[in-house]
C-alpha positions, 0 to 999 in steps of 0.5 A, spaced: 117 559 520 119 557 526 114 551 525 117 550 518 124 550 521 122 546 526 121 541 520 126 541 515 132 541 521 128 535 523 133 529 522 132 521 523 134 514 521 131 512 514 131 504 516 123 505 515 124 508 508 129 502 506 124 498 510 119 501 504 123 500 498 124 493 499 117 493 499 115 498 493 120 495 487 116 487 487 109 492 488 113 496 482 114 490 478 106 488 479 104 495 476 108 494 469 108 487 468 101 488 464 104 493 460 110 488 460 106 483 457 103 487 452 110 489 450 113 481 450 107 480 445 108 487 440 102 491 443 103 499 443 100 504 448 099 506 440 095 501 437 090 503 441 085 509 443 089 514 447 091 522 448 097 525 452 096 529 458 101 534 456 100 536 448 107 538 447 109 531 451 113 526 444 109 519 442 114 515 443 116 510 438 113 503 440 121 501 440 123 506 445 117 506 449 117 498 450 126 499 452 123 503 457 117 498 461 123 493 462 128 499 463 123 502 470 124 494 471 130 492 472 131 498 475 125 496 480 129 490 483 137 494 482 132 498 487 129 493 491 135 490 492 139 497 494 145 497 487 146 503 485 140 506 490 139 513 489 139 512 481 134 505 480 130 509 485 129 516 480 129 512 474 123 508 477 120 513 479 121 516 471 119 511 468 112 511 472 111 517 472 113 518 465 108 512 463 102 515 466 103 521 462 104 518 455 097 516 456 089 519 458 088 512 459 095 510 463 091 513 468 088 509 475 089 513 481 093 507 484 097 509 478 099 516 481 098 513 489 104 508 486 108 515 483 108 520 490 110 513 494 116 511 488 116 519 490 119 520 495 122 514 497 127 517 491 128 523 495 132 520 500 138 515 501 135 509 503 141 505 499 144 507 506 140 500 510 139 493 507 142 495 500 148 492 497 151 498 496 152 499 503 155 492 503 160 492 498 161 499 503 163 494 509 166 489 503 171 495 501 172 497 509 169 504 507 167 508 512 159 508 512 155 514 511 149 516 516 143 513 515 140 519 520 138 525 515 134 530 514 127 528 515 123 534 510 121 528 504 118 524 510 113 529 512 111 531 505 111 524 503 107 523 510 101 529 509 100 527 502 100 520 504 094 522 509 091 527 504 088 520 500 085 517 507 082 525 508 080 527 501 077 519 500 073 520 506 071 527 506 068 526 498 065 521 501 062 524 507 059 530 502 056 523 498 049 522 499 050 515 495 057 513 497 054 516 505 047 513 505 051 505 503 048 505 496 054 505 491 057 499 497 050 496 496 049 497 489 057 493 487 056 487 492 048 486 489 053 487 481 057 481 484 052 476 487 053 472 481 060 470 485 058 469 491 052 464 489 056 457 487 061 459 494 059 455 500 056 460 503 049 460 505 043 462 503 041 466 508 048 469 510 047 471 502 041 475 502 044 479 509 050 481 504 045 483 499 040 488 504 038 494 503 039 495 510 046 492 512 050 498 507 046 504 512 051 501 516 056 500 513 056 505 509 058 511 515 063 507 517 068 506 512 067 514 511 068 514 519 074 509 517 078 513 513 077 520 516 079 516 522 086 513 517 087 519 516 087 523 522 089 518 527 096 517 523 098 524 526 098 523 533 103 518 537 096 517 541 092 514 536 097 513 530 097 504 532 090 504 530 090 508 525 094 503 523 092 497 525 084 499 522 088 501 515 092 495 515 084 492 515 081 497 512 085 495 505 085 487 506 077 488 505 078 493 499 083 488 496 077 482 497 071 485 495 075 490 490 079 491 483 083 497 485 090 493 481 096 495 486 094 500 491 093 496 497 099 492 496 103 500 495 097 502 501 100 497 506 107 498 503 107 505 506 105 504 513 112 504 513 112 511 514 110 512 520 114 509 524 117 513 529 123 514 526 129 512 531 132 504 531 135 501 537 131 506 542 129 499 546 131 494 549 130 486 550 134 481 554 133 474 554 135 471 559 133 463 561 136 456 558 141 458 553 137 455 547 131 458 548 135 464 549 139 463 542 132 461 539 128 468 542 134 472 538 135 469 531 126 469 531 127 477 534 132 480 530 129 476 523 123 479 524 125 486 527 125 489 519 124 496 523 131 496 527 126 498 534 130 494 538 137 493 541 138 486 543 141 483 549 142 477 553 143 475 560 144 468 564 140 462 566 137 466 572 134 473 569 127 474 566 125 469 560 124 478 556 125 484 558 123 490 555 126 496 557 122 501 553 124 508 549 121 512 556 124 507 561 119 503 564 121 496 564 117 490 562 116 483 564 112 476 563 106 477 557 108 485 559 115 484 553 113 479 549 105 482 548 110 489 546 116 485 542 111 482 538 106 488 537 113 491 534 114 486 529 112 487 522 111 480 521 105 480 528 103 487 529 096 485 525 096 479 531 098 483 537 097 490 536 090 491 538 092 488 545 095 494 547 090 498 543 085 499 550 091 502 553 092 507 548 085 508 548 085 509 555 091 514 555 088 519 549 081 519 554 085 521 560 089 527 557 082 529 553 078 529 560 084 533 563 084 537 557 
């Protein structure tokens, strides 16, 4: 009960969820696009074979279904820009979930994943950050709503998304065809006609379609999913798990047709950002023109508000970072930690921090 009380009482910033909210709106539009295309052509879901998930769920008329889809698209746009954010988020989730339940032919795992993420976004008041709602309150000189809120919906969302990786990796672990690479090899052989016209040399295509390669790749992929599902939960492995998850989903998007799953999964990694803001200080010194440019770049790229930015005189070091534990970094060390915390540069610079993280994990294990 003490752990449950702790989880229910924890509070933190909704900034990371606001970033997720902005990203998940266009992803929802991408998900709805095929349905909207059918709606524009006058094609309803009842024009094909369909079977509701729930027997008592009403069958919608064509006009009502089309209107529901356009309502969902409009709500996704409002959710992204942050106008009537709580209502827009709830409506977006409701439309995606209802459309999923309307017919079993609409079922895809990526749609369920999208609905889960939208439900988590709808539970949190992310419109208090990075939104037109927050901007309007400032313009009207009304007091800002607190951006530090109870985080139990965030823990629920983290738990569900962590289970996605663990369930996927666990099911592959006990499936000899997956763990042995047979499924991946079969997929590659079936798509060899896509590789043949490419500029790849013949020997590389032979390697990519060789059975022995997938005896190696099968366990690697299973281990990667399990590591992501577990590593996201621990501070010392989270950086590596997020970085591997990005590469993992990019590889999935290149090699398989998974609709919006890769985009939604990468966007959902935002929920693993520590729910605090301005907990590191960046002090920018040096020549004034260069200092202004550095300040502007950090502010533009700091979507999660990780840094409090201060300026110093020309005699001060060009870049100094005071970490959340009080550690002071200068020069390349400071540059590295800044670039590893900005979302657009994270994939390129986070690996530079992994060796020190792994050493700390190793030291902790030895001490234990």
